[in-house]
N, C-alpha and C positions, 0 to 999 in steps of 0.2 A: 453401513457407511463407516469408513475410517475417519478418525479425526485426531488432531493434535491440539492440546491445550497447554498454554504456557502462562504462568503468572510471574510478573517481575515487578519489584518495587523500584520506582524511579522517584527520586527526591525533587520533583518538579510539579507544577500545577497540571491537572488533567488536560487543559487546553494546549499546553506546550507539548505534552505527549502525543496528542492527536496531530499537532502540526508537524511532528517528525515524519508522519506518513503522508502529509498533504502539501507541505511547503517544498518547492523545488530546491531551494538553498539547502535545507536540511537533507533532502534525499540525495542531492549531489555530494554533500560532505559525508553522509553516513553510508550510503549504498553505492556511491560512485555513479549515480544515474546521470546519463549524458543529456537526455531530453525527457520531457514529461508533458503530458496533456491531461490535466486534472480539472474536471468541471465539478466544483463543490456544491452539488445539489443531488437530490434523489433522481435517478435516471441518468446522471452525468457519467461521462467517460473517465476511467482511471487507467492511464497508459504510461508505462515507464520503459525507457529504451537504453541499452548499453551496447558497447562495441561498434560504434558508428565508424565506417570507413568509406572509401570510394566504391567499395563493392556492395555497400548497403548496411543493414543493421543486423548485428549478430544475435542479440537477445532482446525479446520483447515480452512484457508482462502487461496484460490488459483485462479489464473487467468493467462492470457497471456498478455505480454507487447505488446501493439499495437503501442506505440510510446514512445520514451525516448530521451530527450535532457537534459543532466546533469545540464545545467545552467538555465532551465526554465520549463520543462514539463515532466510529467509522465502520461501515459494513459494505464490503465489496463482494458482489455476487457475479457469477459467470466468469470468474477469473481464470485466465488461460496463460500459461507460460510457454513461450516458443524459444527453442534453443536448437541451432543447427546440428548439434552433436548428440541430441537426445530426442526421445519421442515427445510429442506434445503432452503437457501436463494440464489436466483440467477437463471440464470446468470444475472449479472449486470455489470456496468462499474464504474470505479473510474477514475476521470480525475483531475489531480492536475496541475494547471498553476501558476507559481510563476513569478510575474513581479515586477520590482523595482518601488517603490512609487515615483512619481514626476520625473521619468526618471533617478533616481540616482542608 
């Protein structure tokens, strides 16, 4: 199985980092998400939509929340990305773990 792992230092509390992926306002400002349906619980839906027009939705990313801890962790399973110009990507996993640097 192929995987990509990225580690980034963000000078913010772990709960804020997780909110970047779960709060519609952050998603709209950061990724230009136009609509979102996020059920913040195990088994909940995680769906993001871009490119909304009278013809429909151009880009959709959706999965199931496998684990969610607001202060440190978001794990999305069965994540699929739909784009009319490319083949369907997925299913895949997105795992975000936010830990304080140096225990702070």
